[in-house]
mmCIF file as gemmi writes it, N, C-alpha and C atoms, coordinates in Angstrom:
data_model
loop_
_atom_site.group_PDB
_atom_site.id
_atom_site.type_symbol
_atom_site.label_atom_id
_atom_site.label_alt_id
_atom_site.label_comp_id
_atom_site.label_asym_id
_atom_site.label_entity_id
_atom_site.label_seq_id
_atom_site.pdbx_PDB_ins_code
_atom_site.Cartn_x
_atom_site.Cartn_y
_atom_site.Cartn_z
_atom_site.occupancy
_atom_site.B_iso_or_equiv
_atom_site.pdbx_formal_charge
_atom_site.auth_seq_id
_atom_site.auth_asym_id
_atom_site.pdbx_PDB_model_num
ATOM 1 N N . MET Axp A 1 ? -18.579 13.289 8.802 1 0 ? 1 A 1
ATOM 2 C CA . MET Axp A 1 ? -19.285 13.957 9.872 1 0 ? 1 A 1
ATOM 3 C C . MET Axp A 1 ? -18.539 15.23 10.225 1 0 ? 1 A 1
ATOM 4 N N . ALA Axp A 2 ? -19.263 16.247 10.443 1 0 ? 2 A 1
ATOM 5 C CA . ALA Axp A 2 ? -18.646 17.526 10.757 1 0 ? 2 A 1
ATOM 6 C C . ALA Axp A 2 ? -18.862 17.858 12.22 1 0 ? 2 A 1
ATOM 7 N N . GLY Axp A 3 ? -18.421 19.028 12.603 1 0 ? 3 A 1
ATOM 8 C CA . GLY Axp A 3 ? -18.67 19.484 13.964 1 0 ? 3 A 1
ATOM 9 C C . GLY Axp A 3 ? -17.442 19.337 14.833 1 0 ? 3 A 1
ATOM 10 N N . ASN Axp A 4 ? -17.356 18.267 15.596 1 0 ? 4 A 1
ATOM 11 C CA . ASN Axp A 4 ? -16.238 18.068 16.513 1 0 ? 4 A 1
ATOM 12 C C . ASN Axp A 4 ? -14.93 17.844 15.775 1 0 ? 4 A 1
ATOM 13 N N . GLY Axp A 5 ? -14.987 17.421 14.556 1 0 ? 5 A 1
ATOM 14 C CA . GLY Axp A 5 ? -13.776 17.169 13.78 1 0 ? 5 A 1
ATOM 15 C C . GLY Axp A 5 ? -14.13 16.369 12.556 1 0 ? 5 A 1
ATOM 16 N N . SER Axp A 6 ? -13.183 16.264 11.667 1 0 ? 6 A 1
ATOM 17 C CA . SER Axp A 6 ? -13.457 15.496 10.463 1 0 ? 6 A 1
ATOM 18 C C . SER Axp A 6 ? -13.022 14.052 10.652 1 0 ? 6 A 1
ATOM 19 N N . CYS Axp A 7 ? -13.573 13.16 9.888 1 0 ? 7 A 1
ATOM 20 C CA . CYS Axp A 7 ? -13.234 11.736 9.98 1 0 ? 7 A 1
ATOM 21 C C . CYS Axp A 7 ? -11.74 11.509 9.816 1 0 ? 7 A 1
ATOM 22 N N . GLU Axp A 8 ? -11.098 12.278 8.957 1 0 ? 8 A 1
ATOM 23 C CA . GLU Axp A 8 ? -9.684 12.078 8.692 1 0 ? 8 A 1
ATOM 24 C C . GLU Axp A 8 ? -8.822 12.286 9.927 1 0 ? 8 A 1
ATOM 25 N N . ASN Axp A 9 ? -9.316 13.048 10.911 1 0 ? 9 A 1
ATOM 26 C CA . ASN Axp A 9 ? -8.568 13.319 12.142 1 0 ? 9 A 1
ATOM 27 C C . ASN Axp A 9 ? -9.031 12.465 13.31 1 0 ? 9 A 1
ATOM 28 N N . CYS Axp A 10 ? -9.903 11.521 13.061 1 0 ? 10 A 1
ATOM 29 C CA . CYS Axp A 10 ? -10.505 10.724 14.131 1 0 ? 10 A 1
ATOM 30 C C . CYS Axp A 10 ? -9.768 9.396 14.327 1 0 ? 10 A 1
ATOM 31 N N . ALA Axp A 11 ? -9.593 9.013 15.582 1 0 ? 11 A 1
ATOM 32 C CA . ALA Axp A 11 ? -8.919 7.751 15.905 1 0 ? 11 A 1
ATOM 33 C C . ALA Axp A 11 ? -9.748 6.542 15.477 1 0 ? 11 A 1
ATOM 34 N N . ASN Axp A 12 ? -11.05 6.723 15.272 1 0 ? 12 A 1
ATOM 35 C CA . ASN Axp A 12 ? -11.929 5.621 14.852 1 0 ? 12 A 1
ATOM 36 C C . ASN Axp A 12 ? -11.906 5.395 13.344 1 0 ? 12 A 1
ATOM 37 N N . TYR Axp A 13 ? -11.265 6.266 12.607 1 0 ? 13 A 1
ATOM 38 C CA . TYR Axp A 13 ? -11.218 6.203 11.144 1 0 ? 13 A 1
ATOM 39 C C . TYR Axp A 13 ? -9.906 5.531 10.749 1 0 ? 13 A 1
ATOM 40 N N . VAL Axp A 14 ? -9.975 4.278 10.377 1 0 ? 14 A 1
ATOM 41 C CA . VAL Axp A 14 ? -8.758 3.491 10.127 1 0 ? 14 A 1
ATOM 42 C C . VAL Axp A 14 ? -8.762 2.9 8.722 1 0 ? 14 A 1
ATOM 43 N N . TYR Axp A 15 ? -7.562 2.626 8.232 1 0 ? 15 A 1
ATOM 44 C CA . TYR Axp A 15 ? -7.402 2.052 6.894 1 0 ? 15 A 1
ATOM 45 C C . TYR Axp A 15 ? -7.588 0.542 6.965 1 0 ? 15 A 1
ATOM 46 N N . ASP Axp A 16 ? -8.458 0.001 6.138 1 0 ? 16 A 1
ATOM 47 C CA . ASP Axp A 16 ? -8.689 -1.439 6.05 1 0 ? 16 A 1
ATOM 48 C C . ASP Axp A 16 ? -7.861 -1.967 4.886 1 0 ? 16 A 1
ATOM 49 N N . GLU Axp A 17 ? -6.803 -2.695 5.208 1 0 ? 17 A 1
ATOM 50 C CA . GLU Axp A 17 ? -5.89 -3.175 4.163 1 0 ? 17 A 1
ATOM 51 C C . GLU Axp A 17 ? -6.545 -4.209 3.259 1 0 ? 17 A 1
ATOM 52 N N . GLU Axp A 18 ? -7.477 -4.974 3.797 1 0 ? 18 A 1
ATOM 53 C CA . GLU Axp A 18 ? -8.145 -5.998 2.983 1 0 ? 18 A 1
ATOM 54 C C . GLU Axp A 18 ? -8.99 -5.369 1.875 1 0 ? 18 A 1
ATOM 55 N N . TYR Axp A 19 ? -9.733 -4.301 2.212 1 0 ? 19 A 1
ATOM 56 C CA . TYR Axp A 19 ? -10.606 -3.643 1.235 1 0 ? 19 A 1
ATOM 57 C C . TYR Axp A 19 ? -9.953 -2.419 0.6 1 0 ? 19 A 1
ATOM 58 N N . GLU Axp A 20 ? -8.807 -1.994 1.138 1 0 ? 20 A 1
ATOM 59 C CA . GLU Axp A 20 ? -8.029 -0.883 0.622 1 0 ? 20 A 1
ATOM 60 C C . GLU Axp A 20 ? -8.776 0.455 0.624 1 0 ? 20 A 1
ATOM 61 N N . TYR Axp A 21 ? -9.468 0.742 1.729 1 0 ? 21 A 1
ATOM 62 C CA . TYR Axp A 21 ? -10.069 2.052 1.947 1 0 ? 21 A 1
ATOM 63 C C . TYR Axp A 21 ? -10.28 2.275 3.432 1 0 ? 21 A 1
ATOM 64 N N . TYR Axp A 22 ? -10.569 3.513 3.784 1 0 ? 22 A 1
ATOM 65 C CA . TYR Axp A 22 ? -10.76 3.875 5.185 1 0 ? 22 A 1
ATOM 66 C C . TYR Axp A 22 ? -12.181 3.559 5.627 1 0 ? 22 A 1
ATOM 67 N N . ILE Axp A 23 ? -12.302 3.133 6.89 1 0 ? 23 A 1
ATOM 68 C CA . ILE Axp A 23 ? -13.612 2.845 7.47 1 0 ? 23 A 1
ATOM 69 C C . ILE Axp A 23 ? -13.693 3.445 8.87 1 0 ? 23 A 1
ATOM 70 N N . CYS Axp A 24 ? -14.904 3.645 9.328 1 0 ? 24 A 1
ATOM 71 C CA . CYS Axp A 24 ? -15.141 4.067 10.708 1 0 ? 24 A 1
ATOM 72 C C . CYS Axp A 24 ? -15.368 2.806 11.526 1 0 ? 24 A 1
ATOM 73 N N . GLU Axp A 25 ? -14.59 2.64 12.6 1 0 ? 25 A 1
ATOM 74 C CA . GLU Axp A 25 ? -14.693 1.439 13.413 1 0 ? 25 A 1
ATOM 75 C C . GLU Axp A 25 ? -15.842 1.475 14.424 1 0 ? 25 A 1
ATOM 76 N N . VAL Axp A 26 ? -16.547 2.583 14.517 1 0 ? 26 A 1
ATOM 77 C CA . VAL Axp A 26 ? -17.666 2.678 15.449 1 0 ? 26 A 1
ATOM 78 C C . VAL Axp A 26 ? -18.799 1.811 14.923 1 0 ? 26 A 1
ATOM 79 N N . ASP Axp A 27 ? -19.388 1.029 15.813 1 0 ? 27 A 1
ATOM 80 C CA . ASP Axp A 27 ? -20.481 0.137 15.44 1 0 ? 27 A 1
ATOM 81 C C . ASP Axp A 27 ? -21.795 0.918 15.449 1 0 ? 27 A 1
ATOM 82 N N . LEU Axp A 28 ? -22.153 1.471 14.29 1 0 ? 28 A 1
ATOM 83 C CA . LEU Axp A 28 ? -23.356 2.3 14.164 1 0 ? 28 A 1
ATOM 84 C C . LEU Axp A 28 ? -24.591 1.438 13.953 1 0 ? 28 A 1
ATOM 85 N N . ASP Axp A 29 ? -25.713 1.853 14.566 1 0 ? 29 A 1
ATOM 86 C CA . ASP Axp A 29 ? -26.959 1.146 14.276 1 0 ? 29 A 1
ATOM 87 C C . ASP Axp A 29 ? -27.516 1.68 12.952 1 0 ? 29 A 1
ATOM 88 N N . GLU Axp A 30 ? -28.626 1.142 12.512 1 0 ? 30 A 1
ATOM 89 C CA . GLU Axp A 30 ? -29.169 1.488 11.192 1 0 ? 30 A 1
ATOM 90 C C . GLU Axp A 30 ? -29.495 2.973 11.058 1 0 ? 30 A 1
ATOM 91 N N . ASP Axp A 31 ? -30.124 3.562 12.084 1 0 ? 31 A 1
ATOM 92 C CA . ASP Axp A 31 ? -30.475 4.986 12.031 1 0 ? 31 A 1
ATOM 93 C C . ASP Axp A 31 ? -29.233 5.869 12.023 1 0 ? 31 A 1
ATOM 94 N N . GLU Axp A 32 ? -28.253 5.525 12.858 1 0 ? 32 A 1
ATOM 95 C CA . GLU Axp A 32 ? -27.018 6.296 12.9 1 0 ? 32 A 1
ATOM 96 C C . GLU Axp A 32 ? -26.285 6.217 11.572 1 0 ? 32 A 1
ATOM 97 N N . MET Axp A 33 ? -26.288 5.062 10.954 1 0 ? 33 A 1
ATOM 98 C CA . MET Axp A 33 ? -25.624 4.895 9.66 1 0 ? 33 A 1
ATOM 99 C C . MET Axp A 33 ? -26.306 5.736 8.589 1 0 ? 33 A 1
ATOM 100 N N . MET Axp A 34 ? -27.628 5.791 8.599 1 0 ? 34 A 1
ATOM 101 C CA . MET Axp A 34 ? -28.354 6.617 7.624 1 0 ? 34 A 1
ATOM 102 C C . MET Axp A 34 ? -28.007 8.096 7.8 1 0 ? 34 A 1
ATOM 103 N N . ARG Axp A 35 ? -27.943 8.572 9.053 1 0 ? 35 A 1
ATOM 104 C CA . ARG Axp A 35 ? -27.571 9.971 9.299 1 0 ? 35 A 1
ATOM 105 C C . ARG Axp A 35 ? -26.141 10.225 8.837 1 0 ? 35 A 1
ATOM 106 N N . PHE Axp A 36 ? -25.247 9.271 9.108 1 0 ? 36 A 1
ATOM 107 C CA . PHE Axp A 36 ? -23.847 9.407 8.71 1 0 ? 36 A 1
ATOM 108 C C . PHE Axp A 36 ? -23.73 9.494 7.186 1 0 ? 36 A 1
ATOM 109 N N . LEU Axp A 37 ? -24.378 8.575 6.477 1 0 ? 37 A 1
ATOM 110 C CA . LEU Axp A 37 ? -24.284 8.54 5.014 1 0 ? 37 A 1
ATOM 111 C C . LEU Axp A 37 ? -24.944 9.741 4.355 1 0 ? 37 A 1
ATOM 112 N N . SER Axp A 38 ? -26.009 10.269 4.971 1 0 ? 38 A 1
ATOM 113 C CA . SER Axp A 38 ? -26.706 11.409 4.388 1 0 ? 38 A 1
ATOM 114 C C . SER Axp A 38 ? -26.024 12.731 4.716 1 0 ? 38 A 1
ATOM 115 N N . GLY Axp A 39 ? -25.064 12.704 5.641 1 0 ? 39 A 1
ATOM 116 C CA . GLY Axp A 39 ? -24.385 13.94 6.031 1 0 ? 39 A 1
ATOM 117 C C . GLY Axp A 39 ? -25.235 14.797 6.946 1 0 ? 39 A 1
ATOM 118 N N . ASN Axp A 40 ? -26.239 14.196 7.573 1 0 ? 40 A 1
ATOM 119 C CA . ASN Axp A 40 ? -27.181 14.91 8.419 1 0 ? 40 A 1
ATOM 120 C C . ASN Axp A 40 ? -26.742 14.958 9.881 1 0 ? 40 A 1
ATOM 121 N N . VAL Axp A 41 ? -25.451 15.011 10.128 1 0 ? 41 A 1
ATOM 122 C CA . VAL Axp A 41 ? -24.951 15.029 11.501 1 0 ? 41 A 1
ATOM 123 C C . VAL Axp A 41 ? -24.139 16.296 11.699 1 0 ? 41 A 1
ATOM 124 N N . ARG Axp A 42 ? -24.501 17.064 12.716 1 0 ? 42 A 1
ATOM 125 C CA . ARG Axp A 42 ? -23.782 18.314 12.987 1 0 ? 42 A 1
ATOM 126 C C . ARG Axp A 42 ? -22.46 18.061 13.695 1 0 ? 42 A 1
ATOM 127 N N . ALA Axp A 43 ? -22.457 17.137 14.649 1 0 ? 43 A 1
ATOM 128 C CA . ALA Axp A 43 ? -21.238 16.826 15.407 1 0 ? 43 A 1
ATOM 129 C C . ALA Axp A 43 ? -21.218 15.341 15.704 1 0 ? 43 A 1
ATOM 130 N N . CYS Axp A 44 ? -20.146 14.696 15.377 1 0 ? 44 A 1
ATOM 131 C CA . CYS Axp A 44 ? -20.037 13.264 15.608 1 0 ? 44 A 1
ATOM 132 C C . CYS Axp A 44 ? -19.824 12.998 17.095 1 0 ? 44 A 1
ATOM 133 N N . PRO Axp A 45 ? -20.724 12.253 17.732 1 0 ? 45 A 1
ATOM 134 C CA . PRO Axp A 45 ? -20.571 11.971 19.163 1 0 ? 45 A 1
ATOM 135 C C . PRO Axp A 45 ? -19.439 10.992 19.465 1 0 ? 45 A 1
ATOM 136 N N . TRP Axp A 46 ? -18.91 10.333 18.459 1 0 ? 46 A 1
ATOM 137 C CA . TRP Axp A 46 ? -17.842 9.345 18.654 1 0 ? 46 A 1
ATOM 138 C C . TRP Axp A 46 ? -16.469 9.867 18.253 1 0 ? 46 A 1
ATOM 139 N N . PHE Axp A 47 ? -16.402 11.138 17.845 1 0 ? 47 A 1
ATOM 140 C CA . PHE Axp A 47 ? -15.131 11.691 17.404 1 0 ? 47 A 1
ATOM 141 C C . PHE Axp A 47 ? -14.121 11.662 18.544 1 0 ? 47 A 1
ATOM 142 N N . ARG Axp A 48 ? -12.947 11.142 18.24 1 0 ? 48 A 1
ATOM 143 C CA . ARG Axp A 48 ? -11.832 11.132 19.191 1 0 ? 48 A 1
ATOM 144 C C . ARG Axp A 48 ? -10.591 11.501 18.391 1 0 ? 48 A 1
ATOM 145 N N . LEU Axp A 49 ? -9.961 12.602 18.767 1 0 ? 49 A 1
ATOM 146 C CA . LEU Axp A 49 ? -8.801 13.083 18.034 1 0 ? 49 A 1
ATOM 147 C C . LEU Axp A 49 ? -7.731 11.999 17.982 1 0 ? 49 A 1
ATOM 148 N N . ASP Axp A 50 ? -7.227 11.744 16.807 1 0 ? 50 A 1
ATOM 149 C CA . ASP Axp A 50 ? -6.181 10.74 16.61 1 0 ? 50 A 1
ATOM 150 C C . ASP Axp A 50 ? -4.848 11.358 17.003 1 0 ? 50 A 1
ATOM 151 N N . ASP Axp A 51 ? -4.429 11.093 18.226 1 0 ? 51 A 1
ATOM 152 C CA . ASP Axp A 51 ? -3.182 11.644 18.762 1 0 ? 51 A 1
ATOM 153 C C . ASP Axp A 51 ? -2.132 10.546 18.753 1 0 ? 51 A 1
ATOM 154 N N . GLU Axp A 52 ? -1.413 10.433 17.649 1 0 ? 52 A 1
ATOM 155 C CA . GLU Axp A 52 ? -0.455 9.34 17.491 1 0 ? 52 A 1
ATOM 156 C C . GLU Axp A 52 ? 0.726 9.44 18.441 1 0 ? 52 A 1
ATOM 157 N N . TYR Axp A 53 ? 0.929 10.592 19.073 1 0 ? 53 A 1
ATOM 158 C CA . TYR Axp A 53 ? 2.042 10.748 20.004 1 0 ? 53 A 1
ATOM 159 C C . TYR Axp A 53 ? 1.634 10.542 21.465 1 0 ? 53 A 1
ATOM 160 N N . ARG Axp A 54 ? 0.378 10.249 21.722 1 0 ? 54 A 1
ATOM 161 C CA . ARG Axp A 54 ? -0.13 10.074 23.083 1 0 ? 54 A 1
ATOM 162 C C . ARG Axp A 54 ? 0.638 8.98 23.83 1 0 ? 54 A 1
ATOM 163 N N . ILE Axp A 55 ? 0.869 7.86 23.21 1 0 ? 55 A 1
ATOM 164 C CA . ILE Axp A 55 ? 1.566 6.737 23.847 1 0 ? 55 A 1
ATOM 165 C C . ILE Axp A 55 ? 3.019 7.132 24.155 1 0 ? 55 A 1
ATOM 166 N N . VAL Axp A 56 ? 3.654 7.831 23.244 1 0 ? 56 A 1
ATOM 167 C CA . VAL Axp A 56 ? 5.038 8.239 23.438 1 0 ? 56 A 1
ATOM 168 C C . VAL Axp A 56 ? 5.14 9.162 24.653 1 0 ? 56 A 1
ATOM 169 N N . ARG Axp A 57 ? 4.217 10.099 24.804 1 0 ? 57 A 1
ATOM 170 C CA . ARG Axp A 57 ? 4.25 11.021 25.938 1 0 ? 57 A 1
ATOM 171 C C . ARG Axp A 57 ? 4.109 10.27 27.258 1 0 ? 57 A 1
ATOM 172 N N . LYS Axp A 58 ? 3.324 9.192 27.289 1 0 ? 58 A 1
ATOM 173 C CA . LYS Axp A 58 ? 3.146 8.406 28.506 1 0 ? 58 A 1
ATOM 174 C C . LYS Axp A 58 ? 4.432 7.669 28.865 1 0 ? 58 A 1
ATOM 175 N N . GLN Axp A 59 ? 5.238 7.328 27.886 1 0 ? 59 A 1
ATOM 176 C CA . GLN Axp A 59 ? 6.465 6.588 28.137 1 0 ? 59 A 1
ATOM 177 C C . GLN Axp A 59 ? 7.598 7.472 28.65 1 0 ? 59 A 1
ATOM 178 N N . ILE Axp A 60 ? 7.486 8.766 28.429 1 0 ? 60 A 1
ATOM 179 C CA . ILE Axp A 60 ? 8.56 9.694 28.826 1 0 ? 60 A 1
ATOM 180 C C . ILE Axp A 60 ? 8.456 10.016 30.3 1 0 ? 60 A 1
């Protein structure tokens, strides 16, 4: 999905060790999944920047 950011930078895009590939953890309905797979989405409404240092900043 393009627009707000790429999947690779999204906190919802995680590695599944069982299947050994990345997946989107957002629970998409059938229509949303079709738009996602076809690349017909301008901006992902579920994009959340993966800020791995966010927790560390809260602890300081």
